[in-house]
C-alpha positions as CSV (number, residue, x, y, z in Angstrom):
1,X,16.6,-8.4,-1.6
2,X,18.8,-7.1,-4.0
3,X,16.3,-4.8,-5.6
4,X,16.1,-3.3,-2.5
5,X,19.6,-3.2,-1.3
6,X,21.2,-2.3,-4.5
7,X,18.5,0.5,-5.0
8,X,21.1,3.4,-3.9
9,X,18.5,5.2,-1.6
10,X,20.2,7.3,1.4
11,X,19.1,6.3,4.8
12,X,17.7,3.0,3.7
13,X,16.2,1.1,6.8
14,X,15.9,-2.5,5.5
15,X,14.5,-5.5,7.5
16,X,14.0,-9.0,6.4
17,X,11.6,-11.6,8.0
18,X,11.8,-15.1,7.1
19,X,9.5,-17.7,8.2
20,X,12.1,-20.4,8.9
21,X,12.6,-21.5,5.3
22,X,14.4,-24.5,4.5
23,X,15.0,-23.5,1.1
24,X,18.2,-21.8,1.3
25,X,16.6,-18.3,1.8
26,X,18.3,-18.1,5.5
27,X,21.9,-18.5,4.0
28,X,21.2,-15.7,1.3
29,X,20.0,-13.6,4.1
30,X,22.9,-14.2,6.3
31,X,25.1,-13.2,3.5
32,X,23.6,-9.8,3.1
33,X,23.2,-9.6,7.1
34,X,25.7,-6.7,7.3
35,X,23.6,-4.6,4.9
36,X,20.5,-5.4,6.9
37,X,18.9,-3.3,10.1
38,X,17.6,-6.4,11.5
39,X,17.0,-9.9,10.3
40,X,15.3,-13.1,11.5
41,X,14.2,-16.6,10.4
42,X,11.7,-18.3,12.5
43,X,8.3,-20.0,12.0
44,X,5.6,-17.6,12.3
45,X,1.6,-17.8,12.1
46,X,1.5,-16.3,8.7
47,X,2.4,-13.1,6.3
48,X,0.3,-10.6,8.6
49,X,2.2,-11.6,11.9
50,X,5.8,-11.5,9.9
51,X,5.0,-8.1,8.6
52,X,3.9,-6.7,12.0
53,X,7.3,-8.3,13.5
54,X,9.4,-6.3,10.6
55,X,7.5,-3.3,11.7
56,X,7.8,-3.7,15.2
57,X,11.7,-3.5,14.7
58,X,11.5,-0.6,12.2
59,X,12.0,3.0,12.9
60,X,12.3,4.8,9.7
61,X,9.7,8.0,8.9
62,X,8.3,6.3,5.6
63,X,7.1,2.6,5.7
64,X,6.4,-0.3,3.4
65,X,6.8,-3.9,2.7
66,X,7.9,-6.1,-0.5
67,X,7.0,-9.8,-0.5
68,X,9.7,-12.3,-1.1
69,X,8.3,-12.8,-4.8
70,X,8.4,-9.1,-5.8
71,X,10.9,-7.0,-7.0
72,X,11.4,-3.1,-6.3
73,X,12.3,-1.3,-9.6
74,X,15.2,1.0,-9.8
75,X,14.7,4.5,-8.6
76,X,11.4,3.8,-7.3
77,X,12.4,4.6,-3.7
78,X,14.2,7.9,-4.9
79,X,11.0,9.0,-6.3
80,X,8.7,7.9,-3.3
81,X,11.0,9.8,-1.0
82,X,11.1,13.1,-3.1
83,X,7.2,13.0,-3.4
84,X,6.8,12.6,0.3
85,X,9.5,15.5,1.0
86,X,7.6,17.9,-1.7
87,X,4.1,16.9,-0.6
88,X,3.9,17.0,3.3
89,X,0.1,16.7,3.2
90,X,0.2,13.5,1.6
91,X,0.2,10.3,3.9
92,X,0.3,7.5,1.6
93,X,1.6,7.0,-2.1
94,X,1.4,3.9,-4.6
95,X,2.1,3.5,-8.3
96,X,2.0,1.4,-11.5
97,X,2.7,-2.4,-11.5
98,X,4.7,-4.7,-13.7
99,X,3.7,-8.1,-14.0
100,X,6.6,-10.7,-14.4
101,X,7.0,-14.6,-14.5
102,X,8.9,-17.0,-12.7
103,X,12.2,-16.0,-14.8
104,X,11.6,-12.4,-14.2
105,X,10.4,-11.6,-17.6
106,X,7.7,-9.1,-18.3
107,X,4.3,-10.3,-19.1
108,X,2.0,-7.5,-18.5
109,X,1.7,-4.1,-16.9
110,X,-1.2,-2.2,-14.5
111,X,-1.4,1.2,-15.2
112,X,-3.4,2.6,-12.1
113,X,-5.7,5.7,-12.7
114,X,-5.9,8.6,-9.8
115,X,-7.1,7.3,-6.4
116,X,-10.4,6.9,-6.0
117,X,-11.6,6.6,-2.2
118,X,-15.1,5.4,-3.0
119,X,-13.8,2.5,-5.3
120,X,-11.4,1.5,-2.7
121,X,-14.4,0.7,-0.3
122,X,-15.4,-2.1,-2.9
123,X,-12.2,-3.2,-4.7
124,X,-8.9,-4.0,-3.5
125,X,-7.2,-2.4,-6.2
126,X,-3.8,-0.8,-4.9
127,X,-0.7,-2.9,-5.8
128,X,0.8,-3.9,-2.4
129,X,4.2,-3.8,-3.5
130,X,4.1,-0.3,-4.6
131,X,2.6,1.2,-1.3
132,X,4.2,3.3,1.2
133,X,3.0,5.4,4.1
134,X,3.9,7.8,6.7
135,X,4.9,6.5,10.1
136,X,2.6,9.3,11.9
137,X,-0.4,7.6,9.8
138,X,0.8,4.1,10.9
139,X,0.9,5.1,14.8
140,X,-2.1,6.9,14.7
141,X,-4.2,4.0,13.2
142,X,-2.9,1.3,15.8
143,X,0.3,0.4,14.5
144,X,-0.7,-2.8,13.8
145,X,-1.7,-5.5,11.0
146,X,-4.7,-7.7,11.3
147,X,-2.6,-11.0,12.2
148,X,-6.1,-12.8,11.6
149,X,-6.1,-12.1,7.9
150,X,-4.1,-14.1,5.3
151,X,-4.8,-12.4,1.9
152,X,-6.7,-9.2,2.7
153,X,-4.3,-7.6,5.1
154,X,-3.1,-5.2,3.0
155,X,-6.9,-3.9,2.2
156,X,-7.9,-3.7,5.8
157,X,-5.0,-1.5,6.7
158,X,-5.7,0.6,3.6
159,X,-9.2,1.0,4.9
160,X,-8.2,1.9,8.4
161,X,-5.7,4.6,6.8
162,X,-8.8,5.7,4.7
163,X,-11.1,5.8,7.9
164,X,-8.5,7.9,9.3
165,X,-8.8,10.8,6.8
166,X,-5.3,10.1,5.4
167,X,-4.5,11.5,1.9
168,X,-3.6,9.0,-0.8
169,X,-1.7,9.7,-4.0
170,X,-1.2,7.5,-7.0
171,X,2.1,8.2,-8.4
172,X,2.1,8.1,-12.5
173,X,5.3,5.8,-12.4
174,X,5.9,2.1,-12.3
175,X,7.7,1.4,-8.9
176,X,7.5,-2.4,-8.6
177,X,6.8,-5.8,-10.3
178,X,4.8,-8.5,-9.2
179,X,5.5,-11.9,-9.8
180,X,3.2,-14.4,-10.8
181,X,3.5,-18.1,-10.5
182,X,2.1,-21.7,-9.8
183,X,3.5,-21.9,-6.1
184,X,2.1,-18.3,-4.9
185,X,-0.6,-18.8,-2.1
186,X,-3.4,-16.8,-4.0
187,X,-3.1,-19.2,-7.0
188,X,-3.1,-22.4,-5.0
189,X,-5.7,-21.7,-2.7
190,X,-8.2,-20.1,-5.0
191,X,-8.6,-24.0,-6.0
192,X,-9.8,-24.9,-2.5
193,X,-12.9,-22.8,-2.6
194,X,-11.6,-19.3,-3.2
195,X,-10.5,-18.6,0.5
196,X,-9.1,-15.2,-0.8
197,X,-12.4,-14.3,-2.3
198,X,-13.9,-15.2,0.9
199,X,-11.8,-13.3,3.0
200,X,-12.0,-10.2,0.9
201,X,-16.0,-10.6,0.9
202,X,-16.0,-10.6,4.7
203,X,-14.2,-7.4,4.8
204,X,-16.0,-5.9,2.2
205,X,-19.0,-6.6,4.2
206,X,-17.6,-5.1,7.5
207,X,-16.5,-1.8,5.3
208,X,-20.0,-1.5,3.9
209,X,-21.8,-2.4,7.1
210,X,-24.1,-5.0,5.4
211,X,-24.1,-8.1,3.4
212,X,-23.2,-7.1,-0.2
213,X,-24.6,-8.9,-3.3
214,X,-22.2,-9.9,-6.0
215,X,-24.0,-7.6,-8.3
216,X,-23.2,-4.5,-6.9
217,X,-19.7,-5.3,-6.5
218,X,-19.7,-6.3,-10.1
219,X,-20.8,-3.0,-11.0
220,X,-18.3,-1.1,-8.9
221,X,-15.7,-3.4,-10.2
222,X,-16.6,-2.5,-13.9
223,X,-16.6,1.3,-13.1
224,X,-12.7,0.8,-11.9
225,X,-11.8,-1.4,-14.9
226,X,-13.2,1.1,-17.4
227,X,-11.1,3.9,-15.8
228,X,-8.1,1.3,-15.7
229,X,-8.4,0.7,-19.3
230,X,-8.6,4.6,-20.1
231,X,-5.5,5.2,-18.5
232,X,-3.6,2.0,-20.0
233,X,-4.7,3.1,-23.2
234,X,-3.4,7.1,-22.5
235,X,0.0,5.1,-21.4
236,X,0.3,3.2,-24.4
237,X,0.1,6.7,-26.6
238,X,2.7,7.9,-24.4
239,X,0.7,10.0,-21.8
240,X,1.5,9.4,-18.5
241,X,-0.7,11.3,-16.1
């Protein structure tokens, strides 16, 4: 929360949706209540429903969400807002990701190659915590999250954006930090027959309009990974493009 509230971004509209936590989260939210546009703490039916509830109460022109594990990096909102203002034709932006551990120590970096709409049909590669879009796009794509999804909700949303001919832009900047720890749902549930992978596979089949074999998926994934490695190498050489 403080990574957002202390960002210094003007005209910030920040809403917090908590699923009725009993770990002290509600008390932390209450302490920051005066700085929030809206907040609630109550049981829900999953992440997508919680995100939907937040957007139902939001009124800003630029939209995005940050999960409780993750952090916004200093200056990120300013860079995002400035880019949207300078590029009125762009509908969606995202950027590079830093990986952090339970103690918020950096353990890795994702340097994203420029946007590739075709790869996005095969691989959910956009770091969700860095993702922002215009309200006009949200409204013309149904103003909704798919509440039946628990893992691939952001990819499904991105697919609808792409179907609506949205213009995407990858910013060559680190915008947010993604936390990796043993308690996160994608780690816990992968030990139970990979429900995240199964959900993504079902969505991929829907996007492609057919059942897609793993070999074909791997071919497209390797293409993206090769581009990613190239841009990470350029970044390590001091080139950010």
